[in-house]
N, C-alpha and C positions, 0 to 999 in steps of 0.2 A: 443531781442538781438541786432538787427540792430540799435535800439535807442542808446544803450550804445556804439556801435562801432562808431556811428556818433558823439557822444559826445567826444569820444577819438580822432577822427580825427580833430574835431574843436579845441580841447585842444592843439593838436600838432601845430596848426597854430597860436595860440595866442601868442603875445609877452610875453616872460618871463614865458611861461607855462612849468614849469619843477618841479621835485620833490623838489628842493631847492629854487625855485624862488617865491617871494612875497606870502608867505604862509598866512600872515595876511589878504590879500585881498580876500581870499577865503571865510572867515567867518567874519562878522562884529561884533563888540562888542555889546553884548546884543541881538543878533539875535536869533529868535525862529526857529528852524530847524525841518522839517518833515523828515520822513524816506527817502522819495524820494530825498530830497535835500542832505542828508548825502550820499546817494548812488551816486548821480551825482558828488559830491566832490571827492569821492573815485575813481570813474572811471576816472576822469580828472587828479587826483593828485597822485595816487598810483604808486610808482616807479616800482613795480614788473609787472604791466600791461604794462608799457612803455617798459620794457625789452622784453616782448613777442612781442610787436608791432614792435620793431626794428628787432627782429628775423624774423618776417614775411617779413619785407623789404629785409632782406638778401636773403630769399628764392625767393622773387620776382626778385631780381637781378640775381640769379642763373638760373631762368627760362629764363630770357632774354639772358643769355650766352648760354644756350642750344639751343635756337631758332636761334642763330647766325649761326648755321650750315646750315641753309636754304639759306643763303645769300652768295654772292661771297666775296672773300677777295682780296683786292688791296694792293700791296706792292710796294714801291719805294726804290731802293737801289742805293747808290752812294759810290764809293770806289776809293781809291788812294793807290798804292803800289810802293815801291822803293826797288829793290833787285839787287844783283850782281850774275848773272848766272855763274856757273862754266863752263857750256857748253850750248850753245843755237844755234839751227839750224833753217834754213829757216826764219831768221829775217833779212830783208834787211837793217835795221837801226843799227847804231852803238850805243853803250851805251851813254845815254844822259849826264850823269855826271861821275865824277871819281868813284862814288860808284856803278855805274851800270845802270840798266834800270829803267825807270819809266813807270807805267801802270795805266791808269784811266778807270773807267767804270761806267755806269749808266744804270739802268734797271727798267722798269715798268712791273710788273707781275700781272695778273688777274687769280685767281683760283676759281673753283666752283666744289663742290662735287655733282656728278650726282646721285650716288646710292651706298648705303653701306648695302643693304639687311636688312633695318629696324632698324639699330643700332641708327641712328640719331633720328628717330621717337620715339624709346623706351627711349632714354635719355631725350627727351622733355617731354614725359609722366611722367617720374620719377620726373623731376623738377616741373612739374605742380601739381602732386599729393602731393609732399612735400610742395609746397606753400599752397595748400588747408589744409593740416595738420597743418601748422603753423598758418593759420587763425583760425582754430578750436581751437588751443592752446590759442590764444588770447581770444576767446570767453569763453573758459573754465576758464581761469585765471580771467576774469571779473566776471564769475559766482561765483568763489571761493571768490573773494574780496567782492562781494555783500552779500554773505552768512555770511562772517566775520563781515561786517558792521551791518547786522541785529542782529547777536548774541550779538555784543558789545552794540548796541542800546538798546536791551531788557535788557542787563545786567545793564546799567545805570538806566533804569526805575525801574527794580526790586530792586536794592540797594537803590534807592531814596525812594521807598515806605517802604523798610525795615528799613531805617534810621528813618522814621517818626514813625514807630512802636516802635523802641527803645527809641525815645524821649518821646513818650506817656507813655511807661513803666517807664521811669525815673520820669516823673511827678507823676505817681501813687505811686512810692516808696517815693517821697518827701512828698506827702500827708499822707502816712502811717506813716512816721517819725514824721510829725507835730502832728498827732493824738496821737501817742505813747507818745510824750513829754507832751501833755496836760493831758493825763491819769496819767502819772508818777508824774507830778507836783501837780495834785489834789489828789494823793495817791490812785487812783483806779487800777493802773497797776504797776508791778514791773519794775525795771531798765532793766531787761532782754528784755522787749518789745522794749525799745529805742535802746538798743545795736543791736538787731536783725534787726530793721528797718535801722539803720546806715549801717550794713553789706550789707543788700539788696540794699541800695542806692549806696554804693561803687561799688558793682558788676554791677549794671545797668550803672554806669558811665563808667566802663571799657568796657562793651559791646557797649556802644554808641561810644566810641573812636574807637573801632574796626570797627563799622558800618561806621563811617565817613571815616576811612582809606579805607574801601572797596569801598566806593563811589568815592573817589579820584582815586583809581586804575581803577575803571570802566570807568571814564572819560578818563584816559590815554589810556586805551585799545581802546576806541572808536576813539580817535584821531589817534592812530596808524593804526587802521583799515582803516581810511579815508586817511592816508598818510599826515595828517595835523600836522605841527610842529609849528604853530603859538601860540599866547598867548591870543587870543580873548576869552572872556567868553560868553557862549551861553546856551540856553535851548533847550530841544527837546519836541516834541509832543507825547503824549501817544495815540497810535492808538487803534481803537476798537478791541475787542477780536474777532478773526475770528470764524465762525461757524464750524459745523462738516465738516470735509474734506470728500467729497463724492467720493472717489476713492478707488476701491478695489486693492488688491495687484497685480493681473495679469494685470489689465489695467495700473497701475503705471509702471510695468516692461515693457510692450509693448511701452509705451510712452518714457520711459528712453532709450530703445534700439534705438528708432528713433531720439531722440532729444539731448541726452547727447553729448556735444561737445567734451569731452575727448574721448568718444568712437568713434565718427566720425573722430577724429584725428588719432586714431589707425587704423581705417578701411582704411583711405587714405594712412597711412604708409604701411599697408599691400599691398594695390594695387601698391604702389610705389616699394615695395620690389619685388613683382612679376614681374613687368616690368624691374627691375634692373637685375633679373636673365636672362630674355630674352635678355636684352642688352649685358650682359656678354657673352651669347652664340653666339651672332652675331660676336664676335671677330674671330670665326672660318671661317667666310666668307670674301671674298675680298671687296675692296673698289674701286669704279670707280670715277676718278676725271678728270676734264678738266682744261686746263691751256692755257694762251696766254700771250705774252709779247713783249716788244720792248727794244732793247739793243743799247747802245752807248759805244764803248770801243776801246782801242788801246794804243800804246806807242807813237804815233806821231799824230798830227793833220793834216788833218781832221780825226776824229775818225771813225772807222768802225761802221756801224749801220745795223740793220735788225730786223725783227719781227719773232716770232715763235708762233706756236699753236699746241696743241695736246691733247691727252687723255692718262691716265695712269691707269692701273689696278694693284693695290697693294694687295698682299696676303701674310700675315705673316704665313708661314707654321709651324714655331716652335718658341716659345717665352719662352723657359725654363720652361714650364708648368705654365706660368703666367696666361694664360686664364683659365686653369682648376682650379687653386686656386681662381681666381676671381669669378668663378661660384660657387664654394663651399662657399666662403665668403658671396655672395649674398643669397644663399640658406639658410645658417645659420642665416643671418639677418632676413629672412622671418620667420623662425621658432621662433625667439625671439619675433617678433611682434605678431605672432599668440598666443604665450603663454601669452603675456601681455593682449591681447584681452580677452582670457579666464579668466584670473585673474580679470580683470576689471568687467566683467559680474558678477562674483561671488561677487565682492565688491558692485556693484550696487544693487544686490538682497539683500545683507545684509543691505545696507544703507536704502533701502525702508522698509524692515521689521522692522528695529530698529525705524525708524521715525514713522511708523504707530503704533507701540507699545507705543512709547512715547506720541503720540497724544491721544491714548486711555487712557493711565495712567493719563496724565495731565487733561484730560476732566473729568474722574471719580473722581480724587483727588479734583478738583475744586468744584464739587457738594458736596462731603462729607465735604470739608473744610468750605464751606458756613454754613453748619449745625453746624460744630464744633465751628466756630467763634461765632455764635449766642448763643450756649449753654455756651461757655466759658465766654462770656460777661455777661450773666445772672448769672452765678456762681460767677463771680468777684463782681458784684453789691451786691449779697446776702452776700458774705463774708465781704465786706466793711460795709454793714449795720449792720451785726452781731457784727463786731468789734467796730463800733461806739456806738453800744448799750451796749457794755461791755460783750457780750456773746461769741464772737469768740476769736481766738488766732492769734498771728502774723503768725504762720505757715499756718493757713487757708487762710489768705490774700495772703501770698507769693505764695502758691501753685496755688491759683486762678489767680494771676497776671501772673505767669509763663505760665499757661495753656492758658490764653488769648493771650499773646504775641506769643506763639508757634503756636496757631491756625491761627493768622493773618499772620505770616511769612509763614506758610504752604500754605495758600491761595495765597499769593503773588507769591511764588515760582511756584505753579501749573499754575497760569495764564500765567506767562512768559515762563514757560517750554512748554506750549501749543503753544505760539507764535513761540518759537524756533523750536519746532518739525515740525510745518507747514512750516517754512522756510527751514528746512532740507529736508523734503520730496519734496518740490518744486525744490530744487537744485538736489536732487537725480533723479528726473524725467526730469531735463533739462529745467524747466520752472520757472517763477517767478510770 
């Protein structure tokens, strides 16, 4: 995860590194991309990651504001007033102008909070935990984007292989049509065989058009997952099929509870909410502050001047039930986070169970699909031989060709479903 956060940080420092800036420079024309390269592009360029990154910066600034309570405050004030007193006593000076008196003043004041019964510390803890939650949100969004890139990446590979199967089927139906025409022209087969082959060829062309459209859509999906809006054409590498995933359900759950960044975000939010309740309760206690200052002021020069220093104990005894309602609000916010944690844990358990079931299903389907592909290929070869020998029918060849295509498509789907299921369980456990 630190690797991806480092990439994000570097991307933010690069000139023009933005969701809308120099997209074509991210991918070069004809480039061959690996899965890791696609993920790097997404982490660098996905706008939604940048949104969470900036939110984390907001929380960093809020933490700095909370820590400001530990430092003194220095204020400088300068004022000038002109007024006409209706009655003024003990002033040896006459009015300066026809409008009355003038008064000027300058003040330098230094203030420092000494103690407020832990409210300041609680507010700093709240801000610090919120910052940690925001950083976890960045990591979680990166994990979500990475998972989306993997799914889209496998989608492109799957539809690419499926397109090849449909093209192969189209060639098969063309050969069937050529053979039917030869038989018809030689008087060995009726016109029905030619018509049937033409219908089969037209249907295969329609399926090929749909497969080509599916592939175009898959490329669009991958570009969107990477946040790439350029026009460069590129290819991607087909990764090896992963082996059996050696993790049982309980181990996966334990790891997810420790590493899932969205869960860590909620746990930090819970701790923050608990400290917010404590901070709200501290409003019932007084605040002790120290102050010092130096003043220049008066209505005639030379101005009077002098310094002052002191401490003040402030205690709000009644604020219109504001403190009570703030405590209730903070307590309710804590309950909300606790409910979200419980709901997320249920979702994690469900995600892991589903991913493990998908892994098992895809693995078993792949094994049986391999057998089915071999059997369908043998059946298609026999059907073609029988038809060429004048013993079979167009229906035999059509059924065999459909079975052959379906078996190959089933195997392709199972292989990439296995890839996707592995990616999903890795995300569910908070790893990659």
